[in-house]
C-alpha positions in Angstrom: 162.3 2.6 80.2 160.4 5.9 79.3 157.1 3.7 78.2 157.5 2.3 81.3 157.7 5.8 83.1 154.7 6.7 81.2 153.1 3.7 82.2 153.8 4.2 85.8 153.0 7.5 86.2 149.5 6.9 84.5 148.9 4.0 87.1 149.9 5.5 90.1 147.6 8.4 89.6 144.6 6.1 89.5 145.9 3.8 92.3 145.0 5.5 95.6 146.4 2.8 98.0 150.0 3.0 99.1 152.5 0.2 97.7 153.3 -2.3 99.9 156.4 -4.1 97.7 158.2 -3.5 94.5 159.7 -6.0 92.4 161.4 -5.2 89.4 162.3 -8.4 87.9 161.6 -10.4 84.9 164.4 -10.4 81.8 167.5 -9.2 83.4 167.1 -5.4 85.4 170.8 -5.6 85.7 171.1 -5.1 82.0 169.6 -1.8 82.5 171.8 1.4 83.0 171.3 1.8 86.6 171.0 5.6 86.1 168.0 4.7 83.9 165.9 3.2 87.2 166.4 6.8 89.0 163.6 8.7 87.0 161.1 5.4 88.3 162.2 5.9 91.9 161.4 9.6 92.2 157.7 8.4 90.6 157.4 5.8 93.8 157.8 8.5 96.4 155.2 9.2 98.6 154.0 6.1 97.6 156.8 3.8 99.2 158.9 4.3 102.6 161.6 2.9 104.5 159.9 -0.2 105.1 158.8 -0.8 101.5 160.3 -3.8 100.7 162.1 -3.3 97.4 163.2 -6.5 95.5 165.6 -6.4 92.4 166.5 -9.2 90.3 169.7 -9.8 88.8 172.1 -11.5 86.8 175.9 -12.1 88.2 177.7 -11.2 84.9 175.9 -7.9 85.1 175.2 -6.8 88.3 178.7 -4.7 88.5 179.4 -3.5 92.0 178.8 0.0 90.3 175.3 -1.1 89.0 174.6 -3.0 93.1 175.8 0.1 95.0 173.4 2.8 92.7 170.5 0.5 92.9 171.3 0.4 96.7 171.2 4.1 97.1 168.1 4.5 95.2 166.0 2.3 97.9 166.7 -1.3 96.8 166.9 -3.5 99.9 166.5 -7.1 98.5 168.5 -8.2 95.6 167.9 -11.8 93.9 170.6 -13.5 91.8 169.9 -15.6 89.0 173.1 -17.8 90.1 171.0 -21.3 89.3 174.3 -23.3 90.0 178.0 -22.6 91.5 179.4 -25.5 89.1 180.7 -24.3 86.2 180.1 -27.4 83.8 176.3 -27.0 84.7 176.4 -23.6 83.8 177.7 -24.1 80.5 175.3 -26.8 80.3 172.6 -24.6 81.3 173.7 -21.8 78.6 174.4 -19.2 81.5 176.7 -16.8 80.7 178.3 -16.2 84.2 180.8 -18.7 85.7 180.9 -20.0 89.7 183.4 -17.4 90.2 181.4 -14.2 88.8 178.2 -15.5 90.8 180.2 -15.6 94.2 181.7 -12.3 93.7 178.3 -10.9 92.8 176.9 -11.8 96.1 179.8 -10.9 98.0 180.0 -7.1 96.7 176.1 -7.2 97.8 176.9 -8.1 101.4 179.8 -5.7 100.9 177.7 -2.9 99.5 175.1 -3.2 102.8 172.0 -5.7 101.3 170.8 -7.5 104.1 168.4 -9.7 102.4 169.9 -11.5 99.4 168.2 -14.1 97.5 170.1 -17.0 95.5 168.5 -19.0 92.4 169.1 -22.6 92.1 167.9 -24.9 89.6 167.7 -28.7 90.0 166.9 -31.4 87.8 169.1 -31.5 84.5 170.5 -34.8 83.8 174.1 -33.4 84.9 172.9 -33.1 88.6 174.1 -35.6 91.5 172.9 -35.0 95.0 177.0 -34.4 95.6 176.5 -31.3 93.2 173.3 -30.0 94.3 174.2 -30.3 97.9 177.8 -28.4 97.4 175.3 -25.6 95.7 173.1 -25.1 98.6 176.1 -25.5 101.0 178.1 -22.6 98.7 175.1 -20.3 99.0 175.0 -21.0 102.6 178.6 -20.1 103.3 178.5 -17.1 101.2 175.8 -15.7 103.8 172.6 -16.1 101.6 169.4 -15.6 103.3 166.4 -17.2 101.1 167.0 -19.4 98.3 164.5 -20.5 95.9 164.9 -23.7 94.5 163.4 -24.9 91.4 163.1 -27.9 89.4 164.2 -27.6 85.9 161.3 -27.5 83.3 161.2 -26.8 79.8 158.9 -24.2 78.3 157.8 -24.2 75.0 159.8 -21.1 72.7 162.7 -21.5 75.1 165.7 -22.5 73.6 165.5 -26.1 75.3 162.0 -26.9 74.3 163.6 -29.5 71.8 166.1 -31.1 74.2 163.9 -33.2 76.4 167.4 -35.1 77.6 168.5 -32.4 79.6 165.7 -32.4 82.1 164.7 -35.7 84.4 161.6 -35.3 86.3 162.8 -36.5 89.9 160.5 -36.4 93.0 163.7 -38.1 95.1 165.8 -35.1 94.0 162.9 -32.8 95.5 162.9 -34.4 98.4 166.6 -34.1 98.9 166.9 -30.6 98.3 163.8 -29.8 101.0 165.6 -32.1 103.6 169.1 -30.6 102.9 168.1 -27.1 102.8 166.1 -27.8 106.2 169.4 -29.4 107.6 171.2 -26.1 106.4 168.8 -24.0 108.4 166.7 -22.9 105.5 162.8 -23.0 106.5 160.4 -23.8 103.5 157.6 -21.7 103.4 156.4 -22.3 99.9 156.9 -25.3 97.5 160.2 -23.5 96.2 161.1 -20.8 98.5 163.2 -21.4 101.7 164.3 -18.6 104.3 166.7 -18.4 107.1 163.8 -17.1 109.4 160.4 -15.2 108.7 162.6 -12.0 108.5 163.8 -13.0 105.0 160.4 -14.1 103.4 159.3 -12.3 100.3 156.8 -10.1 101.1 156.1 -9.7 98.0 155.5 -13.4 97.0 153.6 -13.9 100.1 151.0 -10.9 98.6 150.5 -13.0 95.4 149.9 -16.3 98.1 147.9 -14.4 100.2 145.5 -13.2 97.0 146.8 -9.5 97.3 146.1 -7.1 94.2 149.0 -6.2 92.3 149.8 -3.6 89.8 151.8 -5.2 86.7 154.0 -2.7 85.0 156.0 -3.5 82.0 156.3 -5.2 78.9 154.6 -8.6 79.3 153.9 -7.8 82.7 150.6 -9.4 84.4 148.4 -7.4 87.2 145.3 -8.0 89.2 142.9 -5.5 90.5 139.4 -7.0 91.8 137.9 -9.9 89.8 139.9 -8.3 86.8 143.6 -10.0 85.6 145.3 -8.1 82.9 148.4 -8.7 80.6 150.9 -6.2 78.8 151.8 -6.5 75.6 154.9 -9.1 75.4 156.3 -7.7 72.3 159.1 -4.9 73.3 158.1 -2.6 69.5 154.4 -3.1 70.7 154.8 -1.7 74.5 157.2 1.2 73.5 154.2 2.0 70.4 151.5 2.3 73.3 152.8 1.4 77.2 149.1 1.7 77.9 147.7 -1.4 76.2 146.2 -4.0 78.5 144.2 -7.4 77.6 141.6 -8.4 80.5 140.5 -11.5 81.6 137.7 -11.5 83.9 138.1 -14.1 86.9 135.1 -16.3 88.1 134.3 -16.6 91.4 135.0 -20.4 90.7 138.0 -19.3 89.1 139.3 -17.2 92.1 138.3 -20.0 94.9 140.4 -22.6 92.4 143.2 -19.9 92.8 143.2 -19.5 96.2 143.1 -23.3 97.1 146.1 -23.6 94.7 148.2 -21.3 96.1 147.6 -21.7 99.4 148.2 -25.2 99.7 151.8 -24.7 97.9 152.5 -22.2 100.7 152.5 -21.7 104.5 149.5 -19.3 103.6 146.7 -21.7 103.9 143.4 -21.8 102.7 139.8 -20.7 104.7 137.7 -23.8 105.0 134.5 -21.5 104.3 135.5 -21.5 100.6 134.8 -25.3 100.1 131.3 -26.6 100.3 129.7 -29.4 102.1 130.9 -32.2 99.8 134.5 -30.4 99.5 134.4 -30.7 103.6 133.4 -33.8 104.0 136.8 -34.5 101.5 138.9 -32.3 103.8 137.9 -34.6 107.0 139.3 -37.4 105.1 142.7 -35.4 104.5 142.7 -34.6 107.9 142.3 -38.2 109.2 145.1 -39.5 106.5 147.5 -36.8 107.6 147.6 -34.5 104.6 146.5 -31.4 106.0 146.3 -29.5 109.4 143.5 -27.9 110.6 143.6 -24.3 112.4 141.4 -21.6 113.2 139.2 -22.1 110.2 141.8 -22.3 107.6 144.1 -25.7 106.4 147.2 -26.1 105.9 149.0 -28.5 103.6 151.5 -30.9 105.3 153.8 -31.8 102.2 154.0 -29.0 99.3 154.9 -31.5 96.7 151.5 -33.1 97.4 149.6 -29.6 96.7 148.0 -30.4 93.2 147.0 -33.9 94.0 145.5 -32.5 97.0 143.8 -29.3 95.0 142.5 -32.2 92.1 140.7 -34.3 94.9 139.7 -31.3 96.8 137.9 -29.7 93.9 
């Protein structure tokens, strides 16, 4: 946390812009003593105001009432819980340290404290999942008054404990469609492939910033940032980061890289894509997609009619 303070202080001094959003996440912020965040928020004063969206991720087990209250008092106004499921058997199956009651309690505490923007992560696509189980998870979140749901299909990442357990994961497009339809019926509007909000007010401004291809500072161990056409990566090793919190590895993005990323991000979200990014050949393909009712064109931008086809449409276009 001391290294994080040093790095943030340096980045803010070199940053002439105001900060529109702050996102404290990656790992489990709620496992860090709440008082260690106070100096960080002191640094941020002058760059943020009452309208700045400030999100913190948390785990239901470690997001105690004391921790949540302290973070709220610091100025955090959006909280995101890694619930994954409200089914105890599935939580054990996924190796989560909390149970359903603990998840429910954490969300209830957040409501009582006064958080008026609460996200809940739900995972589907495990071999345990049935439509009944998933629907119960989504309905429970709604009954708890959750404003935003991030619903992710379980994917196995190399280097995680699940990597060699290929039999716990299923790739089920029908289940994805069921989740999207169920959330719609429960009153959550999809504005990105995995993100659903009660209304526009509860959409994540921070996430929209990524999809709109805005610049962002990445501060902390393992963080990623982008300024202009340079993306940078912070060391993933805690020891390495503590030794030198200013170390960065840079990746230079070509015009083609930026175009591809804007198309991919725009197609998987409500942001859409500027038509003028495309060349003549790609615009001809775009016309075909419009005629096939795959995309909608409005005021010089095109929008995806089915986020589940984002990758396929991008591949066809580019």
